[in-house]
PDB file as gemmi writes it, atoms N, CA and C in Angstrom:
CRYST1    1.000    1.000    1.000  90.00  90.00  90.00 P 1                      
ATOM      1  N   UNK A   1      94.368 112.533  97.519  1.00  0.00           N  
ATOM      2  CA  UNK A   1      94.963 111.364  98.133  1.00  0.00           C  
ATOM      3  C   UNK A   1      95.412 110.366  97.068  1.00  0.00           C  
ATOM      4  N   UNK A   2      94.594 110.207  96.030  1.00  0.00           N  
ATOM      5  CA  UNK A   2      94.932 109.267  94.968  1.00  0.00           C  
ATOM      6  C   UNK A   2      96.182 109.719  94.210  1.00  0.00           C  
ATOM      7  N   UNK A   3      96.307 111.028  94.039  1.00  0.00           N  
ATOM      8  CA  UNK A   3      97.468 111.552  93.325  1.00  0.00           C  
ATOM      9  C   UNK A   3      98.747 111.332  94.126  1.00  0.00           C  
ATOM     10  N   UNK A   4      98.675 111.460  95.438  1.00  0.00           N  
ATOM     11  CA  UNK A   4      99.826 111.230  96.301  1.00  0.00           C  
ATOM     12  C   UNK A   4     100.255 109.768  96.243  1.00  0.00           C  
ATOM     13  N   UNK A   5      99.287 108.866  96.287  1.00  0.00           N  
ATOM     14  CA  UNK A   5      99.589 107.440  96.185  1.00  0.00           C  
ATOM     15  C   UNK A   5     100.215 107.135  94.829  1.00  0.00           C  
ATOM     16  N   UNK A   6      99.679 107.761  93.770  1.00  0.00           N  
ATOM     17  CA  UNK A   6     100.217 107.549  92.430  1.00  0.00           C  
ATOM     18  C   UNK A   6     101.665 108.022  92.336  1.00  0.00           C  
ATOM     19  N   UNK A   7     101.946 109.233  92.809  1.00  0.00           N  
ATOM     20  CA  UNK A   7     103.306 109.767  92.731  1.00  0.00           C  
ATOM     21  C   UNK A   7     104.288 108.939  93.559  1.00  0.00           C  
ATOM     22  N   UNK A   8     103.877 108.516  94.734  1.00  0.00           N  
ATOM     23  CA  UNK A   8     104.726 107.685  95.574  1.00  0.00           C  
ATOM     24  C   UNK A   8     105.004 106.343  94.904  1.00  0.00           C  
ATOM     25  N   UNK A   9     103.987 105.771  94.296  1.00  0.00           N  
ATOM     26  CA  UNK A   9     104.156 104.487  93.615  1.00  0.00           C  
ATOM     27  C   UNK A   9     105.094 104.600  92.422  1.00  0.00           C  
ATOM     28  N   UNK A  10     104.996 105.689  91.690  1.00  0.00           N  
ATOM     29  CA  UNK A  10     105.885 105.884  90.543  1.00  0.00           C  
ATOM     30  C   UNK A  10     107.336 106.013  91.005  1.00  0.00           C  
ATOM     31  N   UNK A  11     107.569 106.763  92.064  1.00  0.00           N  
ATOM     32  CA  UNK A  11     108.931 106.925  92.588  1.00  0.00           C  
ATOM     33  C   UNK A  11     109.478 105.585  93.090  1.00  0.00           C  
ATOM     34  N   UNK A  12     108.662 104.835  93.823  1.00  0.00           N  
ATOM     35  CA  UNK A  12     109.121 103.539  94.332  1.00  0.00           C  
ATOM     36  C   UNK A  12     109.340 102.541  93.198  1.00  0.00           C  
ATOM     37  N   UNK A  13     108.531 102.607  92.152  1.00  0.00           N  
ATOM     38  CA  UNK A  13     108.745 101.743  90.987  1.00  0.00           C  
ATOM     39  C   UNK A  13     110.084 102.066  90.331  1.00  0.00           C  
ATOM     40  N   UNK A  14     110.403 103.342  90.220  1.00  0.00           N  
ATOM     41  CA  UNK A  14     111.683 103.741  89.634  1.00  0.00           C  
ATOM     42  C   UNK A  14     112.859 103.279  90.504  1.00  0.00           C  
ATOM     43  N   UNK A  15     112.714 103.363  91.798  1.00  0.00           N  
ATOM     44  CA  UNK A  15     113.774 102.896  92.697  1.00  0.00           C  
ATOM     45  C   UNK A  15     113.972 101.395  92.547  1.00  0.00           C  
ATOM     46  N   UNK A  16     112.864 100.649  92.527  1.00  0.00           N  
ATOM     47  CA  UNK A  16     112.989  99.197  92.412  1.00  0.00           C  
ATOM     48  C   UNK A  16     113.436  98.763  91.026  1.00  0.00           C  
ATOM     49  N   UNK A  17     113.256  99.598  90.024  1.00  0.00           N  
ATOM     50  CA  UNK A  17     113.751  99.281  88.693  1.00  0.00           C  
ATOM     51  C   UNK A  17     115.277  99.188  88.696  1.00  0.00           C  
ATOM     52  N   UNK A  18     115.917 100.023  89.496  1.00  0.00           N  
ATOM     53  CA  UNK A  18     117.373 100.020  89.605  1.00  0.00           C  
ATOM     54  C   UNK A  18     117.858  99.381  90.903  1.00  0.00           C  
ATOM     55  N   UNK A  19     117.026  98.614  91.560  1.00  0.00           N  
ATOM     56  CA  UNK A  19     117.352  98.019  92.850  1.00  0.00           C  
ATOM     57  C   UNK A  19     118.613  97.148  92.814  1.00  0.00           C  
ATOM     58  N   UNK A  20     118.801  96.270  91.825  1.00  0.00           N  
ATOM     59  CA  UNK A  20     120.037  95.467  91.835  1.00  0.00           C  
ATOM     60  C   UNK A  20     121.309  96.314  91.750  1.00  0.00           C  
ATOM     61  N   UNK A  21     121.265  97.418  91.018  1.00  0.00           N  
ATOM     62  CA  UNK A  21     122.431  98.305  90.923  1.00  0.00           C  
ATOM     63  C   UNK A  21     122.656  98.995  92.265  1.00  0.00           C  
ATOM     64  N   UNK A  22     121.586  99.497  92.867  1.00  0.00           N  
ATOM     65  CA  UNK A  22     121.711 100.138  94.180  1.00  0.00           C  
ATOM     66  C   UNK A  22     122.185  99.134  95.227  1.00  0.00           C  
ATOM     67  N   UNK A  23     121.643  97.943  95.174  1.00  0.00           N  
ATOM     68  CA  UNK A  23     121.992  96.883  96.120  1.00  0.00           C  
ATOM     69  C   UNK A  23     123.481  96.551  96.039  1.00  0.00           C  
ATOM     70  N   UNK A  24     124.023  96.531  94.829  1.00  0.00           N  
ATOM     71  CA  UNK A  24     125.428  96.195  94.650  1.00  0.00           C  
ATOM     72  C   UNK A  24     126.381  97.304  95.044  1.00  0.00           C  
ATOM     73  N   UNK A  25     125.921  98.556  95.008  1.00  0.00           N  
ATOM     74  CA  UNK A  25     126.824  99.678  95.257  1.00  0.00           C  
ATOM     75  C   UNK A  25     126.716 100.277  96.649  1.00  0.00           C  
ATOM     76  N   UNK A  26     125.680  99.969  97.384  1.00  0.00           N  
ATOM     77  CA  UNK A  26     125.495 100.533  98.726  1.00  0.00           C  
ATOM     78  C   UNK A  26     125.659  99.407  99.741  1.00  0.00           C  
ATOM     79  N   UNK A  27     126.671  99.538 100.553  1.00  0.00           N  
ATOM     80  CA  UNK A  27     127.004  98.480 101.507  1.00  0.00           C  
ATOM     81  C   UNK A  27     125.908  98.167 102.511  1.00  0.00           C  
ATOM     82  N   UNK A  28     125.180  99.186 102.944  1.00  0.00           N  
ATOM     83  CA  UNK A  28     124.130  98.966 103.938  1.00  0.00           C  
ATOM     84  C   UNK A  28     122.999  98.104 103.365  1.00  0.00           C  
ATOM     85  N   UNK A  29     122.735  98.224 102.089  1.00  0.00           N  
ATOM     86  CA  UNK A  29     121.673  97.421 101.469  1.00  0.00           C  
ATOM     87  C   UNK A  29     122.089  95.966 101.295  1.00  0.00           C  
ATOM     88  N   UNK A  30     123.383  95.710 101.231  1.00  0.00           N  
ATOM     89  CA  UNK A  30     123.865  94.343 101.051  1.00  0.00           C  
ATOM     90  C   UNK A  30     123.627  93.480 102.276  1.00  0.00           C  
ATOM     91  N   UNK A  31     123.315  94.110 103.399  1.00  0.00           N  
ATOM     92  CA  UNK A  31     123.023  93.363 104.618  1.00  0.00           C  
ATOM     93  C   UNK A  31     121.597  92.823 104.629  1.00  0.00           C  
ATOM     94  N   UNK A  32     120.758  93.298 103.704  1.00  0.00           N  
ATOM     95  CA  UNK A  32     119.389  92.787 103.605  1.00  0.00           C  
ATOM     96  C   UNK A  32     119.413  91.371 103.034  1.00  0.00           C  
ATOM     97  N   UNK A  33     118.664  90.455 103.649  1.00  0.00           N  
ATOM     98  CA  UNK A  33     118.668  89.088 103.134  1.00  0.00           C  
ATOM     99  C   UNK A  33     117.805  88.975 101.872  1.00  0.00           C  
ATOM    100  N   UNK A  34     118.144  88.016 101.049  1.00  0.00           N  
ATOM    101  CA  UNK A  34     117.333  87.747  99.869  1.00  0.00           C  
ATOM    102  C   UNK A  34     118.042  88.083  98.574  1.00  0.00           C  
ATOM    103  N   UNK A  35     117.401  87.693  97.496  1.00  0.00           N  
ATOM    104  CA  UNK A  35     117.927  87.902  96.153  1.00  0.00           C  
ATOM    105  C   UNK A  35     117.493  89.284  95.663  1.00  0.00           C  
ATOM    106  N   UNK A  36     118.425  90.174  95.310  1.00  0.00           N  
ATOM    107  CA  UNK A  36     118.047  91.521  94.884  1.00  0.00           C  
ATOM    108  C   UNK A  36     117.252  91.547  93.581  1.00  0.00           C  
ATOM    109  N   UNK A  37     117.474  90.581  92.704  1.00  0.00           N  
ATOM    110  CA  UNK A  37     116.714  90.548  91.454  1.00  0.00           C  
ATOM    111  C   UNK A  37     115.252  90.194  91.743  1.00  0.00           C  
ATOM    112  N   UNK A  38     115.036  89.254  92.635  1.00  0.00           N  
ATOM    113  CA  UNK A  38     113.675  88.895  93.030  1.00  0.00           C  
ATOM    114  C   UNK A  38     113.004  90.066  93.756  1.00  0.00           C  
ATOM    115  N   UNK A  39     113.741  90.738  94.622  1.00  0.00           N  
ATOM    116  CA  UNK A  39     113.205  91.907  95.319  1.00  0.00           C  
ATOM    117  C   UNK A  39     112.816  92.994  94.327  1.00  0.00           C  
ATOM    118  N   UNK A  40     113.648  93.211  93.315  1.00  0.00           N  
ATOM    119  CA  UNK A  40     113.371  94.229  92.307  1.00  0.00           C  
ATOM    120  C   UNK A  40     112.139  93.864  91.494  1.00  0.00           C  
ATOM    121  N   UNK A  41     112.014  92.603  91.117  1.00  0.00           N  
ATOM    122  CA  UNK A  41     110.866  92.158  90.331  1.00  0.00           C  
ATOM    123  C   UNK A  41     109.566  92.334  91.102  1.00  0.00           C  
ATOM    124  N   UNK A  42     109.576  91.931  92.349  1.00  0.00           N  
ATOM    125  CA  UNK A  42     108.373  92.072  93.178  1.00  0.00           C  
ATOM    126  C   UNK A  42     108.050  93.547  93.394  1.00  0.00           C  
ATOM    127  N   UNK A  43     109.049  94.368  93.645  1.00  0.00           N  
ATOM    128  CA  UNK A  43     108.820  95.797  93.863  1.00  0.00           C  
ATOM    129  C   UNK A  43     108.256  96.492  92.637  1.00  0.00           C  
ATOM    130  N   UNK A  44     108.807  96.182  91.466  1.00  0.00           N  
ATOM    131  CA  UNK A  44     108.312  96.803  90.234  1.00  0.00           C  
ATOM    132  C   UNK A  44     106.879  96.360  89.954  1.00  0.00           C  
ATOM    133  N   UNK A  45     106.601  95.079  90.112  1.00  0.00           N  
ATOM    134  CA  UNK A  45     105.239  94.585  89.867  1.00  0.00           C  
ATOM    135  C   UNK A  45     104.237  95.162  90.864  1.00  0.00           C  
ATOM    136  N   UNK A  46     104.612  95.197  92.123  1.00  0.00           N  
ATOM    137  CA  UNK A  46     103.703  95.680  93.166  1.00  0.00           C  
ATOM    138  C   UNK A  46     103.427  97.174  93.025  1.00  0.00           C  
ATOM    139  N   UNK A  47     104.475  97.969  92.985  1.00  0.00           N  
ATOM    140  CA  UNK A  47     104.277  99.417  92.929  1.00  0.00           C  
ATOM    141  C   UNK A  47     103.858  99.890  91.541  1.00  0.00           C  
ATOM    142  N   UNK A  48     104.261  99.169  90.508  1.00  0.00           N  
ATOM    143  CA  UNK A  48     103.793  99.489  89.163  1.00  0.00           C  
ATOM    144  C   UNK A  48     102.300  99.245  89.022  1.00  0.00           C  
ATOM    145  N   UNK A  49     101.818  98.153  89.588  1.00  0.00           N  
ATOM    146  CA  UNK A  49     100.376  97.867  89.562  1.00  0.00           C  
ATOM    147  C   UNK A  49      99.605  98.895  90.379  1.00  0.00           C  
ATOM    148  N   UNK A  50     100.158  99.278  91.517  1.00  0.00           N  
ATOM    149  CA  UNK A  50      99.494 100.300  92.334  1.00  0.00           C  
ATOM    150  C   UNK A  50      99.436 101.638  91.606  1.00  0.00           C  
ATOM    151  N   UNK A  51     100.508 101.991  90.911  1.00  0.00           N  
ATOM    152  CA  UNK A  51     100.509 103.231  90.129  1.00  0.00           C  
ATOM    153  C   UNK A  51      99.498 103.143  88.991  1.00  0.00           C  
ATOM    154  N   UNK A  52      99.415 101.999  88.356  1.00  0.00           N  
ATOM    155  CA  UNK A  52      98.462 101.809  87.258  1.00  0.00           C  
ATOM    156  C   UNK A  52      97.020 101.934  87.754  1.00  0.00           C  
ATOM    157  N   UNK A  53      96.753 101.373  88.915  1.00  0.00           N  
ATOM    158  CA  UNK A  53      95.389 101.399  89.457  1.00  0.00           C  
ATOM    159  C   UNK A  53      94.977 102.784  89.948  1.00  0.00           C  
ATOM    160  N   UNK A  54      95.925 103.590  90.370  1.00  0.00           N  
ATOM    161  CA  UNK A  54      95.591 104.911  90.900  1.00  0.00           C  
ATOM    162  C   UNK A  54      95.762 106.026  89.882  1.00  0.00           C  
ATOM    163  N   UNK A  55      96.119 105.688  88.654  1.00  0.00           N  
ATOM    164  CA  UNK A  55      96.339 106.704  87.614  1.00  0.00           C  
ATOM    165  C   UNK A  55      95.011 107.293  87.162  1.00  0.00           C  
ATOM    166  N   UNK A  56      94.962 108.613  87.131  1.00  0.00           N  
ATOM    167  CA  UNK A  56      93.792 109.320  86.618  1.00  0.00           C  
ATOM    168  C   UNK A  56      94.268 110.147  85.425  1.00  0.00           C  
ATOM    169  N   UNK A  57      94.095 109.616  84.238  1.00  0.00           N  
ATOM    170  CA  UNK A  57      94.655 110.238  83.054  1.00  0.00           C  
ATOM    171  C   UNK A  57      93.747 111.207  82.356  1.00  0.00           C  
ATOM    172  N   UNK A  58      92.786 111.785  83.023  1.00  0.00           N  
ATOM    173  CA  UNK A  58      91.903 112.742  82.392  1.00  0.00           C  
ATOM    174  C   UNK A  58      90.913 112.087  81.447  1.00  0.00           C  
ATOM    175  N   UNK A  59      90.470 110.898  81.778  1.00  0.00           N  
ATOM    176  CA  UNK A  59      89.524 110.188  80.930  1.00  0.00           C  
ATOM    177  C   UNK A  59      88.199 110.929  80.830  1.00  0.00           C  
ATOM    178  N   UNK A  60      87.816 111.588  81.895  1.00  0.00           N  
ATOM    179  CA  UNK A  60      86.549 112.319  81.893  1.00  0.00           C  
ATOM    180  C   UNK A  60      86.609 113.507  80.938  1.00  0.00           C  
ATOM    181  N   UNK A  61      87.758 114.149  80.855  1.00  0.00           N  
ATOM    182  CA  UNK A  61      87.898 115.303  79.967  1.00  0.00           C  
ATOM    183  C   UNK A  61      87.801 114.870  78.504  1.00  0.00           C  
ATOM    184  N   UNK A  62      88.334 113.712  78.185  1.00  0.00           N  
ATOM    185  CA  UNK A  62      88.262 113.227  76.816  1.00  0.00           C  
ATOM    186  C   UNK A  62      86.821 112.899  76.426  1.00  0.00           C  
ATOM    187  N   UNK A  63      86.060 112.358  77.357  1.00  0.00           N  
ATOM    188  CA  UNK A  63      84.672 112.011  77.064  1.00  0.00           C  
ATOM    189  C   UNK A  63      83.827 113.258  76.822  1.00  0.00           C  
ATOM    190  N   UNK A  64      84.129 114.350  77.509  1.00  0.00           N  
ATOM    191  CA  UNK A  64      83.360 115.570  77.353  1.00  0.00           C  
ATOM    192  C   UNK A  64      83.643 116.267  76.026  1.00  0.00           C  
ATOM    193  N   UNK A  65      84.793 116.028  75.420  1.00  0.00           N  
ATOM    194  CA  UNK A  65      85.161 116.689  74.174  1.00  0.00           C  
ATOM    195  C   UNK A  65      84.361 116.162  72.981  1.00  0.00           C  
ATOM    196  N   UNK A  66      83.935 114.927  73.016  1.00  0.00           N  
ATOM    197  CA  UNK A  66      83.225 114.339  71.891  1.00  0.00           C  
ATOM    198  C   UNK A  66      81.754 114.708  71.934  1.00  0.00           C  
ATOM    199  N   UNK A  67      81.228 115.054  70.774  1.00  0.00           N  
ATOM    200  CA  UNK A  67      79.799 115.378  70.672  1.00  0.00           C  
ATOM    201  C   UNK A  67      79.173 114.501  69.592  1.00  0.00           C  
ATOM    202  N   UNK A  68      77.879 114.527  69.510  1.00  0.00           N  
ATOM    203  CA  UNK A  68      77.156 113.696  68.536  1.00  0.00           C  
ATOM    204  C   UNK A  68      77.171 114.286  67.138  1.00  0.00           C  
ATOM    205  N   UNK A  69      77.553 115.531  66.988  1.00  0.00           N  
ATOM    206  CA  UNK A  69      77.496 116.145  65.660  1.00  0.00           C  
ATOM    207  C   UNK A  69      78.716 115.900  64.831  1.00  0.00           C  
TER     208      UNK A  69                                                      
END                                                                             
């Protein structure tokens, strides 16, 4: 479940990274109210933080590799 949330968050972060470009080129998105730059900033911060919090980078595997000798 955590991996699914992570992958979804990464994809949404990438979409919001280019949100102002998408907003300017797709007519249906231009009907949404608000500032696209502000929307992009909030989206990147929100989904980027969620991706960061759900990331499992194999920290446990690194700890097992180290020994006392």
